[in-house]
All heavy atoms as TSV, in Angstrom:
chain	resi	resn	atom	element	x	y	z
A	1	MET	N	N	-154.160	25.026	36.555
A	1	MET	CA	C	-154.601	26.282	35.943
A	1	MET	C	C	-153.837	27.429	36.600
A	1	MET	O	O	-153.725	27.510	37.801
A	1	MET	CB	C	-156.101	26.440	36.138
A	1	MET	CG	C	-156.650	27.800	35.751
A	1	MET	SD	S	-156.798	28.134	34.012
A	1	MET	CE	C	-158.225	27.209	33.589
A	2	ILE	N	N	-153.352	28.322	35.794
A	2	ILE	CA	C	-152.602	29.478	36.259
A	2	ILE	C	C	-153.577	30.614	36.537
A	2	ILE	O	O	-154.509	30.838	35.764
A	2	ILE	CB	C	-151.567	29.904	35.200
A	2	ILE	CG1	C	-150.559	28.779	35.019
A	2	ILE	CG2	C	-150.886	31.200	35.571
A	2	ILE	CD1	C	-149.698	28.923	33.811
A	3	ALA	N	N	-153.364	31.320	37.639
A	3	ALA	CA	C	-154.222	32.461	37.957
A	3	ALA	C	C	-154.141	33.477	36.831
A	3	ALA	O	O	-153.069	33.814	36.358
A	3	ALA	CB	C	-153.792	33.087	39.273
A	4	ARG	N	N	-155.286	33.945	36.395
A	4	ARG	CA	C	-155.336	34.874	35.271
A	4	ARG	C	C	-155.478	36.305	35.727
A	4	ARG	O	O	-156.112	36.595	36.734
A	4	ARG	CB	C	-156.492	34.511	34.355
A	4	ARG	CG	C	-156.262	33.163	33.709
A	4	ARG	CD	C	-157.207	32.944	32.601
A	4	ARG	NE	N	-156.878	31.672	31.962
A	4	ARG	CZ	C	-157.690	31.031	31.181
A	4	ARG	NH1	N	-158.872	31.517	30.930
A	4	ARG	NH2	N	-157.332	29.909	30.631
A	5	ASP	N	N	-154.903	37.183	34.938
A	5	ASP	CA	C	-155.011	38.615	35.175
A	5	ASP	C	C	-156.450	39.020	34.891
A	5	ASP	O	O	-156.947	38.835	33.788
A	5	ASP	CB	C	-154.049	39.341	34.245
A	5	ASP	CG	C	-153.962	40.820	34.511
A	5	ASP	OD1	O	-154.905	41.372	35.113
A	5	ASP	OD2	O	-152.970	41.420	34.106
A	6	THR	N	N	-157.138	39.561	35.879
A	6	THR	CA	C	-158.548	39.915	35.702
A	6	THR	C	C	-158.737	41.066	34.728
A	6	THR	O	O	-159.839	41.315	34.271
A	6	THR	CB	C	-159.193	40.275	37.048
A	6	THR	OG1	O	-158.460	41.339	37.639
A	6	THR	CG2	C	-159.230	39.086	37.980
A	7	ALA	N	N	-157.659	41.788	34.382
A	7	ALA	CA	C	-157.774	42.897	33.443
A	7	ALA	C	C	-157.842	42.420	31.995
A	7	ALA	O	O	-158.173	43.190	31.111
A	7	ALA	CB	C	-156.606	43.854	33.618
A	8	ILE	N	N	-157.549	41.160	31.739
A	8	ILE	CA	C	-157.589	40.640	30.371
A	8	ILE	C	C	-158.985	40.072	30.130
A	8	ILE	O	O	-159.383	39.086	30.734
A	8	ILE	CB	C	-156.514	39.564	30.143
A	8	ILE	CG1	C	-155.131	40.148	30.395
A	8	ILE	CG2	C	-156.623	39.010	28.730
A	8	ILE	CD1	C	-153.994	39.151	30.303
A	9	VAL	N	N	-159.722	40.687	29.231
A	9	VAL	CA	C	-161.104	40.313	28.964
A	9	VAL	C	C	-161.240	39.850	27.527
A	9	VAL	O	O	-160.659	40.439	26.610
A	9	VAL	CB	C	-162.046	41.526	29.212
A	9	VAL	CG1	C	-163.486	41.184	28.873
A	9	VAL	CG2	C	-161.918	42.018	30.642
A	10	GLY	N	N	-161.999	38.778	27.317
A	10	GLY	CA	C	-162.313	38.320	25.972
A	10	GLY	C	C	-161.180	37.595	25.263
A	10	GLY	O	O	-161.208	37.469	24.044
A	11	ARG	N	N	-160.212	37.122	25.987
A	11	ARG	CA	C	-159.084	36.411	25.374
A	11	ARG	C	C	-158.940	35.022	25.975
A	11	ARG	O	O	-157.836	34.522	26.162
A	11	ARG	CB	C	-157.785	37.206	25.573
A	11	ARG	CG	C	-157.791	38.621	25.033
A	11	ARG	CD	C	-158.150	38.743	23.565
A	11	ARG	NE	N	-157.173	38.270	22.637
A	11	ARG	CZ	C	-156.211	38.985	22.068
A	11	ARG	NH1	N	-156.093	40.249	22.361
A	11	ARG	NH2	N	-155.398	38.450	21.208
A	12	ASP	N	N	-160.051	34.375	26.281
A	12	ASP	CA	C	-160.024	33.069	26.943
A	12	ASP	C	C	-159.226	32.023	26.164
A	12	ASP	O	O	-158.465	31.261	26.754
A	12	ASP	CB	C	-161.437	32.561	27.209
A	12	ASP	CG	C	-162.167	33.394	28.256
A	12	ASP	OD1	O	-161.493	34.060	29.064
A	12	ASP	OD2	O	-163.412	33.379	28.261
A	13	ALA	N	N	-159.398	31.979	24.850
A	13	ALA	CA	C	-158.673	30.983	24.041
A	13	ALA	C	C	-157.172	31.224	24.095
A	13	ALA	O	O	-156.387	30.277	24.247
A	13	ALA	CB	C	-159.168	31.015	22.599
A	14	GLU	N	N	-156.783	32.483	23.997
A	14	GLU	CA	C	-155.355	32.810	24.030
A	14	GLU	C	C	-154.760	32.524	25.405
A	14	GLU	O	O	-153.650	32.002	25.515
A	14	GLU	CB	C	-155.132	34.277	23.653
A	14	GLU	CG	C	-155.454	34.589	22.207
A	14	GLU	CD	C	-156.918	34.945	21.970
A	14	GLU	OE1	O	-157.754	34.740	22.880
A	14	GLU	OE2	O	-157.225	35.432	20.878
A	15	LEU	N	N	-155.489	32.868	26.460
A	15	LEU	CA	C	-155.008	32.612	27.815
A	15	LEU	C	C	-154.904	31.111	28.090
A	15	LEU	O	O	-153.959	30.654	28.739
A	15	LEU	CB	C	-155.904	33.295	28.845
A	15	LEU	CG	C	-155.875	34.820	28.812
A	15	LEU	CD1	C	-156.957	35.394	29.716
A	15	LEU	CD2	C	-154.507	35.358	29.185
A	16	ALA	N	N	-155.848	30.338	27.575
A	16	ALA	CA	C	-155.788	28.877	27.726
A	16	ALA	C	C	-154.569	28.317	26.992
A	16	ALA	O	O	-153.889	27.421	27.505
A	16	ALA	CB	C	-157.071	28.234	27.201
A	17	ALA	N	N	-154.279	28.853	25.806
A	17	ALA	CA	C	-153.105	28.405	25.050
A	17	ALA	C	C	-151.821	28.727	25.811
A	17	ALA	O	O	-150.882	27.925	25.838
A	17	ALA	CB	C	-153.089	29.038	23.662
A	18	ILE	N	N	-151.771	29.892	26.439
A	18	ILE	CA	C	-150.607	30.270	27.243
A	18	ILE	C	C	-150.470	29.323	28.433
A	18	ILE	O	O	-149.376	28.833	28.730
A	18	ILE	CB	C	-150.709	31.734	27.705
A	18	ILE	CG1	C	-150.508	32.665	26.505
A	18	ILE	CG2	C	-149.708	32.033	28.813
A	18	ILE	CD1	C	-150.856	34.121	26.779
A	19	ASP	N	N	-151.569	29.030	29.113
A	19	ASP	CA	C	-151.541	28.102	30.238
A	19	ASP	C	C	-151.026	26.730	29.793
A	19	ASP	O	O	-150.190	26.124	30.469
A	19	ASP	CB	C	-152.924	27.949	30.868
A	19	ASP	CG	C	-153.386	29.185	31.613
A	19	ASP	OD1	O	-152.562	30.103	31.839
A	19	ASP	OD2	O	-154.581	29.237	31.969
A	20	ASP	N	N	-151.517	26.245	28.658
A	20	ASP	CA	C	-151.063	24.959	28.124
A	20	ASP	C	C	-149.575	24.991	27.824
A	20	ASP	O	O	-148.842	24.046	28.113
A	20	ASP	CB	C	-151.833	24.585	26.857
A	20	ASP	CG	C	-153.275	24.221	27.126
A	20	ASP	OD1	O	-153.625	23.947	28.298
A	20	ASP	OD2	O	-154.055	24.194	26.152
A	21	PHE	N	N	-149.116	26.088	27.232
A	21	PHE	CA	C	-147.702	26.234	26.900
A	21	PHE	C	C	-146.839	26.170	28.156
A	21	PHE	O	O	-145.838	25.448	28.215
A	21	PHE	CB	C	-147.461	27.554	26.171
A	21	PHE	CG	C	-146.007	27.883	26.018
A	21	PHE	CD1	C	-145.260	27.300	25.020
A	21	PHE	CD2	C	-145.381	28.761	26.897
A	21	PHE	CE1	C	-143.911	27.580	24.888
A	21	PHE	CE2	C	-144.042	29.050	26.771
A	21	PHE	CZ	C	-143.302	28.453	25.762
A	22	ILE	N	N	-147.222	26.904	29.173
A	22	ILE	CA	C	-146.417	27.000	30.388
A	22	ILE	C	C	-146.360	25.669	31.138
A	22	ILE	O	O	-145.351	25.335	31.742
A	22	ILE	CB	C	-146.936	28.127	31.298
A	22	ILE	CG1	C	-146.676	29.483	30.623
A	22	ILE	CG2	C	-146.292	28.089	32.679
A	22	ILE	CD1	C	-147.339	30.648	31.307
A	23	THR	N	N	-147.422	24.903	31.083
A	23	THR	CA	C	-147.465	23.648	31.838
A	23	THR	C	C	-146.910	22.461	31.070
A	23	THR	O	O	-146.798	21.379	31.637
A	23	THR	CB	C	-148.902	23.343	32.305
A	23	THR	OG1	O	-149.756	23.271	31.164
A	23	THR	CG2	C	-149.397	24.412	33.265
A	24	ASP	N	N	-146.538	22.615	29.811
A	24	ASP	CA	C	-145.988	21.516	29.001
A	24	ASP	C	C	-144.465	21.639	28.961
A	24	ASP	O	O	-143.931	22.521	28.300
A	24	ASP	CB	C	-146.557	21.576	27.591
A	24	ASP	CG	C	-146.104	20.412	26.728
A	24	ASP	OD1	O	-145.182	19.682	27.124
A	24	ASP	OD2	O	-146.668	20.237	25.636
A	25	PRO	N	N	-143.743	20.746	29.654
A	25	PRO	CA	C	-142.286	20.864	29.711
A	25	PRO	C	C	-141.587	20.659	28.368
A	25	PRO	O	O	-140.427	21.039	28.215
A	25	PRO	CB	C	-141.877	19.778	30.708
A	25	PRO	CG	C	-143.001	18.811	30.710
A	25	PRO	CD	C	-144.242	19.609	30.393
A	26	ALA	N	N	-142.265	20.113	27.387
A	26	ALA	CA	C	-141.652	19.898	26.077
A	26	ALA	C	C	-141.595	21.177	25.249
A	26	ALA	O	O	-140.862	21.255	24.269
A	26	ALA	CB	C	-142.425	18.826	25.307
A	27	ARG	N	N	-142.352	22.184	25.622
A	27	ARG	CA	C	-142.377	23.439	24.863
A	27	ARG	C	C	-141.293	24.381	25.368
A	27	ARG	O	O	-141.110	24.544	26.562
A	27	ARG	CB	C	-143.749	24.092	24.966
A	27	ARG	CG	C	-144.820	23.212	24.348
A	27	ARG	CD	C	-146.148	23.863	24.423
A	27	ARG	NE	N	-147.165	22.948	23.906
A	27	ARG	CZ	C	-148.418	23.280	23.761
A	27	ARG	NH1	N	-148.825	24.491	24.075
A	27	ARG	NH2	N	-149.279	22.416	23.300
A	28	VAL	N	N	-140.598	25.017	24.429
A	28	VAL	CA	C	-139.459	25.845	24.824
A	28	VAL	C	C	-139.531	27.283	24.326
A	28	VAL	O	O	-138.707	28.105	24.709
A	28	VAL	CB	C	-138.125	25.219	24.371
A	28	VAL	CG1	C	-137.894	23.898	25.075
A	28	VAL	CG2	C	-138.084	25.049	22.872
A	29	ALA	N	N	-140.477	27.605	23.446
A	29	ALA	CA	C	-140.560	28.972	22.929
A	29	ALA	C	C	-142.017	29.325	22.658
A	29	ALA	O	O	-142.806	28.478	22.251
A	29	ALA	CB	C	-139.749	29.121	21.648
A	30	LEU	N	N	-142.350	30.583	22.871
A	30	LEU	CA	C	-143.708	31.071	22.655
A	30	LEU	C	C	-143.651	32.252	21.701
A	30	LEU	O	O	-142.877	33.185	21.921
A	30	LEU	CB	C	-144.338	31.519	23.980
A	30	LEU	CG	C	-145.712	32.172	23.904
A	30	LEU	CD1	C	-146.754	31.154	23.431
A	30	LEU	CD2	C	-146.095	32.723	25.274
A	31	LEU	N	N	-144.438	32.199	20.647
A	31	LEU	CA	C	-144.519	33.283	19.680
A	31	LEU	C	C	-145.909	33.889	19.754
A	31	LEU	O	O	-146.911	33.177	19.648
A	31	LEU	CB	C	-144.252	32.767	18.265
A	31	LEU	CG	C	-144.484	33.753	17.120
A	31	LEU	CD1	C	-143.470	34.893	17.200
A	31	LEU	CD2	C	-144.406	33.053	15.786
A	32	VAL	N	N	-145.973	35.200	19.951
A	32	VAL	CA	C	-147.244	35.923	19.951
A	32	VAL	C	C	-147.193	36.858	18.754
A	32	VAL	O	O	-146.344	37.747	18.687
A	32	VAL	CB	C	-147.441	36.722	21.258
A	32	VAL	CG1	C	-148.764	37.454	21.243
A	32	VAL	CG2	C	-147.350	35.801	22.471
A	33	GLU	N	N	-148.064	36.619	17.775
A	33	GLU	CA	C	-148.037	37.436	16.568
A	33	GLU	C	C	-149.433	37.907	16.199
A	33	GLU	O	O	-150.427	37.344	16.646
A	33	GLU	CB	C	-147.428	36.656	15.404
A	33	GLU	CG	C	-148.218	35.428	14.994
A	33	GLU	CD	C	-147.589	34.670	13.850
A	33	GLU	OE1	O	-146.697	35.212	13.189
A	33	GLU	OE2	O	-147.997	33.523	13.615
A	34	GLY	N	N	-149.502	38.955	15.382
A	34	GLY	CA	C	-150.781	39.484	14.934
A	34	GLY	C	C	-150.665	40.937	14.528
A	34	GLY	O	O	-149.588	41.540	14.586
A	35	GLU	N	N	-151.776	41.473	14.149
A	35	GLU	CA	C	-151.842	42.862	13.692
A	35	GLU	C	C	-151.561	43.831	14.846
A	35	GLU	O	O	-151.788	43.507	16.005
A	35	GLU	CB	C	-153.227	43.155	13.109
A	35	GLU	CG	C	-153.563	42.341	11.872
A	35	GLU	CD	C	-152.625	42.622	10.719
A	35	GLU	OE1	O	-152.289	43.810	10.491
A	35	GLU	OE2	O	-152.208	41.664	10.049
A	36	PRO	N	N	-151.108	45.037	14.507
A	36	PRO	CA	C	-150.868	46.049	15.553
A	36	PRO	C	C	-152.154	46.365	16.324
A	36	PRO	O	O	-153.241	46.434	15.743
A	36	PRO	CB	C	-150.405	47.281	14.765
A	36	PRO	CG	C	-149.903	46.754	13.461
A	36	PRO	CD	C	-150.731	45.525	13.172
A	37	GLY	N	N	-152.001	46.517	17.625
A	37	GLY	CA	C	-153.117	46.968	18.442
A	37	GLY	C	C	-154.091	45.910	18.913
A	37	GLY	O	O	-155.145	46.249	19.444
A	38	ILE	N	N	-153.759	44.622	18.748
A	38	ILE	CA	C	-154.718	43.589	19.143
A	38	ILE	C	C	-154.462	43.020	20.533
A	38	ILE	O	O	-155.149	42.104	20.962
A	38	ILE	CB	C	-154.785	42.441	18.115
A	38	ILE	CG1	C	-153.450	41.714	18.026
A	38	ILE	CG2	C	-155.234	42.946	16.756
A	38	ILE	CD1	C	-153.529	40.396	17.271
A	39	GLY	N	N	-153.449	43.535	21.222
A	39	GLY	CA	C	-153.204	43.095	22.590
A	39	GLY	C	C	-152.089	42.083	22.751
A	39	GLY	O	O	-152.045	41.385	23.763
A	40	LYS	N	N	-151.182	42.012	21.791
A	40	LYS	CA	C	-150.070	41.058	21.888
A	40	LYS	C	C	-149.202	41.326	23.114
A	40	LYS	O	O	-148.816	40.391	23.807
A	40	LYS	CB	C	-149.200	41.099	20.623
A	40	LYS	CG	C	-149.902	40.652	19.363
A	40	LYS	CD	C	-148.990	40.744	18.165
A	40	LYS	CE	C	-148.499	42.139	17.876
A	40	LYS	NZ	N	-149.490	43.112	17.480
A	41	THR	N	N	-148.911	42.576	23.384
A	41	THR	CA	C	-148.058	42.903	24.527
A	41	THR	C	C	-148.716	42.487	25.830
A	41	THR	O	O	-148.059	41.941	26.724
A	41	THR	CB	C	-147.727	44.409	24.543
A	41	THR	OG1	O	-147.042	44.737	23.337
A	41	THR	CG2	C	-146.868	44.773	25.742
A	42	THR	N	N	-150.011	42.686	25.949
A	42	THR	CA	C	-150.739	42.279	27.153
A	42	THR	C	C	-150.630	40.779	27.356
A	42	THR	O	O	-150.353	40.304	28.471
A	42	THR	CB	C	-152.217	42.699	27.052
A	42	THR	OG1	O	-152.278	44.122	26.953
A	42	THR	CG2	C	-153.020	42.225	28.253
A	43	LEU	N	N	-150.831	40.003	26.292
A	43	LEU	CA	C	-150.715	38.546	26.391
A	43	LEU	C	C	-149.283	38.128	26.699
A	43	LEU	O	O	-149.043	37.232	27.512
A	43	LEU	CB	C	-151.197	37.886	25.098
A	43	LEU	CG	C	-152.688	38.007	24.820
A	43	LEU	CD1	C	-153.014	37.501	23.423
A	43	LEU	CD2	C	-153.490	37.245	25.870
A	44	TRP	N	N	-148.322	38.779	26.073
A	44	TRP	CA	C	-146.913	38.463	26.280
A	44	TRP	C	C	-146.511	38.730	27.727
A	44	TRP	O	O	-145.847	37.907	28.357
A	44	TRP	CB	C	-146.072	39.282	25.305
A	44	TRP	CG	C	-144.601	39.117	25.459
A	44	TRP	CD1	C	-143.866	38.031	25.093
A	44	TRP	CD2	C	-143.695	40.058	26.013
A	44	TRP	NE1	N	-142.541	38.256	25.399
A	44	TRP	CE2	C	-142.417	39.492	25.963
A	44	TRP	CE3	C	-143.845	41.334	26.547
A	44	TRP	CZ2	C	-141.289	40.160	26.431
A	44	TRP	CZ3	C	-142.719	41.991	27.012
A	44	TRP	CH2	C	-141.461	41.404	26.947
A	45	LEU	N	N	-146.920	39.865	28.266
A	45	LEU	CA	C	-146.604	40.184	29.654
A	45	LEU	C	C	-147.255	39.192	30.614
A	45	LEU	O	O	-146.643	38.770	31.596
A	45	LEU	CB	C	-147.038	41.616	29.990
A	45	LEU	CG	C	-146.230	42.719	29.319
A	45	LEU	CD1	C	-146.894	44.078	29.547
A	45	LEU	CD2	C	-144.795	42.725	29.815
A	46	HIS	N	N	-148.483	38.805	30.322
A	46	HIS	CA	C	-149.173	37.809	31.141
A	46	HIS	C	C	-148.413	36.489	31.106
A	46	HIS	O	O	-148.198	35.857	32.155
A	46	HIS	CB	C	-150.607	37.603	30.653
A	46	HIS	CG	C	-151.252	36.388	31.253
A	46	HIS	ND1	N	-151.802	36.392	32.517
A	46	HIS	CD2	C	-151.390	35.130	30.778
A	46	HIS	CE1	C	-152.259	35.176	32.788
A	46	HIS	NE2	N	-152.023	34.403	31.748
A	47	ALA	N	N	-147.996	36.065	29.920
A	47	ALA	CA	C	-147.279	34.796	29.779
A	47	ALA	C	C	-145.963	34.824	30.550
A	47	ALA	O	O	-145.626	33.859	31.256
A	47	ALA	CB	C	-147.032	34.491	28.304
A	48	ALA	N	N	-145.217	35.904	30.431
A	48	ALA	CA	C	-143.939	36.015	31.127
A	48	ALA	C	C	-144.149	35.989	32.638
A	48	ALA	O	O	-143.439	35.279	33.369
A	48	ALA	CB	C	-143.216	37.297	30.708
A	49	ARG	N	N	-145.114	36.737	33.120
A	49	ARG	CA	C	-145.398	36.795	34.562
A	49	ARG	C	C	-145.853	35.426	35.074
A	49	ARG	O	O	-145.381	34.953	36.118
A	49	ARG	CB	C	-146.465	37.854	34.840
A	49	ARG	CG	C	-146.764	38.070	36.300
A	49	ARG	CD	C	-147.665	39.279	36.546
A	49	ARG	NE	N	-148.854	39.304	35.710
A	49	ARG	CZ	C	-149.063	40.168	34.706
A	49	ARG	NH1	N	-148.163	41.076	34.413
A	49	ARG	NH2	N	-150.161	40.126	33.995
A	50	ALA	N	N	-146.736	34.755	34.336
A	50	ALA	CA	C	-147.237	33.444	34.749
A	50	ALA	C	C	-146.113	32.414	34.779
A	50	ALA	O	O	-146.033	31.593	35.696
A	50	ALA	CB	C	-148.356	32.996	33.811
A	51	ALA	N	N	-145.235	32.445	33.786
A	51	ALA	CA	C	-144.117	31.506	33.746
A	51	ALA	C	C	-143.162	31.746	34.911
A	51	ALA	O	O	-142.698	30.794	35.551
A	51	ALA	CB	C	-143.383	31.624	32.409
A	52	GLU	N	N	-142.851	32.999	35.186
A	52	GLU	CA	C	-141.966	33.316	36.314
A	52	GLU	C	C	-142.574	32.856	37.639
A	52	GLU	O	O	-141.867	32.325	38.501
A	52	GLU	CB	C	-141.677	34.813	36.351
A	52	GLU	CG	C	-140.747	35.255	35.239
A	52	GLU	CD	C	-140.610	36.759	35.124
A	52	GLU	OE1	O	-141.501	37.499	35.601
A	52	GLU	OE2	O	-139.611	37.194	34.543
A	53	LEU	N	N	-143.882	33.033	37.797
A	53	LEU	CA	C	-144.548	32.599	39.025
A	53	LEU	C	C	-144.473	31.089	39.208
A	53	LEU	O	O	-144.506	30.594	40.330
A	53	LEU	CB	C	-146.006	33.060	39.038
A	53	LEU	CG	C	-146.226	34.556	39.233
A	53	LEU	CD1	C	-147.691	34.912	39.036
A	53	LEU	CD2	C	-145.739	34.994	40.608
A	54	ARG	N	N	-144.355	30.347	38.110
A	54	ARG	CA	C	-144.227	28.892	38.177
A	54	ARG	C	C	-142.771	28.453	38.298
A	54	ARG	O	O	-142.476	27.271	38.272
A	54	ARG	CB	C	-144.868	28.236	36.963
A	54	ARG	CG	C	-146.387	28.352	36.971
A	54	ARG	CD	C	-147.007	27.544	35.862
A	54	ARG	NE	N	-146.637	26.151	35.877
A	54	ARG	CZ	C	-147.279	25.181	36.517
A	54	ARG	NH1	N	-148.345	25.465	37.219
A	54	ARG	NH2	N	-146.868	23.932	36.445
A	55	GLY	N	N	-141.861	29.411	38.388
A	55	GLY	CA	C	-140.466	29.080	38.590
A	55	GLY	C	C	-139.647	28.890	37.328
A	55	GLY	O	O	-138.500	28.454	37.390
A	56	HIS	N	N	-140.221	29.220	36.170
A	56	HIS	CA	C	-139.493	29.099	34.912
A	56	HIS	C	C	-138.550	30.284	34.721
A	56	HIS	O	O	-138.843	31.396	35.161
A	56	HIS	CB	C	-140.457	29.048	33.721
A	56	HIS	CG	C	-141.328	27.843	33.707
A	56	HIS	ND1	N	-140.872	26.593	33.354
A	56	HIS	CD2	C	-142.642	27.686	34.020
A	56	HIS	CE1	C	-141.863	25.722	33.436
A	56	HIS	NE2	N	-142.947	26.363	33.840
A	57	ARG	N	N	-137.457	30.043	34.033
A	57	ARG	CA	C	-136.572	31.143	33.626
A	57	ARG	C	C	-137.172	31.740	32.358
A	57	ARG	O	O	-137.457	31.034	31.396
A	57	ARG	CB	C	-135.173	30.627	33.330
A	57	ARG	CG	C	-134.252	31.759	32.879
A	57	ARG	CD	C	-132.881	31.261	32.528
A	57	ARG	NE	N	-132.320	30.526	33.653
A	57	ARG	CZ	C	-131.227	29.786	33.580
A	57	ARG	NH1	N	-130.586	29.682	32.436
A	57	ARG	NH2	N	-130.768	29.156	34.632
A	58	VAL	N	N	-137.361	33.031	32.362
A	58	VAL	CA	C	-137.957	33.715	31.213
A	58	VAL	C	C	-136.899	34.620	30.586
A	58	VAL	O	O	-136.358	35.502	31.240
A	58	VAL	CB	C	-139.188	34.548	31.639
A	58	VAL	CG1	C	-139.749	35.329	30.462
A	58	VAL	CG2	C	-140.259	33.638	32.247
A	59	LEU	N	N	-136.591	34.361	29.325
A	59	LEU	CA	C	-135.669	35.199	28.575
A	59	LEU	C	C	-136.499	36.098	27.674
A	59	LEU	O	O	-137.384	35.620	26.967
A	59	LEU	CB	C	-134.721	34.339	27.736
A	59	LEU	CG	C	-133.923	33.303	28.506
A	59	LEU	CD1	C	-133.094	32.458	27.546
A	59	LEU	CD2	C	-133.044	33.970	29.540
A	60	ARG	N	N	-136.226	37.387	27.706
A	60	ARG	CA	C	-137.029	38.341	26.938
A	60	ARG	C	C	-136.156	39.118	25.971
A	60	ARG	O	O	-135.037	39.512	26.300
A	60	ARG	CB	C	-137.692	39.346	27.875
A	60	ARG	CG	C	-138.582	38.709	28.881
A	60	ARG	CD	C	-139.119	39.738	29.843
A	60	ARG	NE	N	-139.887	39.062	30.881
A	60	ARG	CZ	C	-140.503	39.673	31.838
A	60	ARG	NH1	N	-140.451	40.973	31.929
A	60	ARG	NH2	N	-141.169	38.998	32.732
A	61	ALA	N	N	-136.695	39.365	24.802
A	61	ALA	CA	C	-136.050	40.246	23.819
A	61	ALA	C	C	-137.112	41.237	23.384
A	61	ALA	O	O	-138.207	40.853	22.995
A	61	ALA	CB	C	-135.550	39.450	22.628
A	62	GLU	N	N	-136.786	42.508	23.474
A	62	GLU	CA	C	-137.744	43.554	23.110
A	62	GLU	C	C	-137.097	44.492	22.088
A	62	GLU	O	O	-135.934	44.831	22.216
A	62	GLU	CB	C	-138.149	44.352	24.341
A	62	GLU	CG	C	-138.807	43.531	25.410
A	62	GLU	CD	C	-139.204	44.367	26.619
A	62	GLU	OE1	O	-139.687	45.505	26.425
A	62	GLU	OE2	O	-139.026	43.888	27.752
A	63	PRO	N	N	-137.882	44.912	21.098
A	63	PRO	CA	C	-137.351	45.863	20.129
A	63	PRO	C	C	-137.210	47.246	20.767
A	63	PRO	O	O	-137.912	47.577	21.710
A	63	PRO	CB	C	-138.397	45.873	19.025
A	63	PRO	CG	C	-139.665	45.512	19.713
A	63	PRO	CD	C	-139.269	44.568	20.809
A	64	ALA	N	N	-136.297	48.020	20.220
A	64	ALA	CA	C	-136.120	49.391	20.691
A	64	ALA	C	C	-135.805	50.284	19.498
A	64	ALA	O	O	-135.127	49.856	18.562
A	64	ALA	CB	C	-134.987	49.457	21.704
A	65	GLU	N	N	-136.311	51.500	19.521
A	65	GLU	CA	C	-136.016	52.441	18.453
A	65	GLU	C	C	-134.595	52.937	18.608
A	65	GLU	O	O	-134.082	53.077	19.702
A	65	GLU	CB	C	-136.990	53.618	18.506
A	65	GLU	CG	C	-138.371	53.236	18.100
A	65	GLU	CD	C	-139.274	54.449	18.010
A	65	GLU	OE1	O	-138.818	55.479	17.493
A	65	GLU	OE2	O	-140.402	54.338	18.466
A	66	ARG	N	N	-133.947	53.225	17.494
A	66	ARG	CA	C	-132.576	53.764	17.515
A	66	ARG	C	C	-132.622	55.211	17.166
A	66	ARG	O	O	-133.404	55.747	16.556
A	66	ARG	CB	C	-131.696	53.034	16.523
A	66	ARG	CG	C	-131.570	51.560	16.930
A	66	ARG	CD	C	-130.615	50.858	16.054
A	66	ARG	NE	N	-129.540	50.471	16.967
A	66	ARG	CZ	C	-128.295	50.334	16.622
A	66	ARG	NH1	N	-127.928	50.570	15.397
A	66	ARG	NH2	N	-127.401	49.957	17.479
């Protein structure tokens, strides 16, 4: 089990899915999708931080306004 960010509340299912993803070596990509404002960035940041703490290489792509 990966240590969870105590600031994330009410997302137990999503956090468990992230933990499962990070600990399964067969998985190579994680997609976080949903409506605006539901906390995707919070989950994404948690996933990236948790993966890095486990020694995984994390490649990130972020949109930017032009």
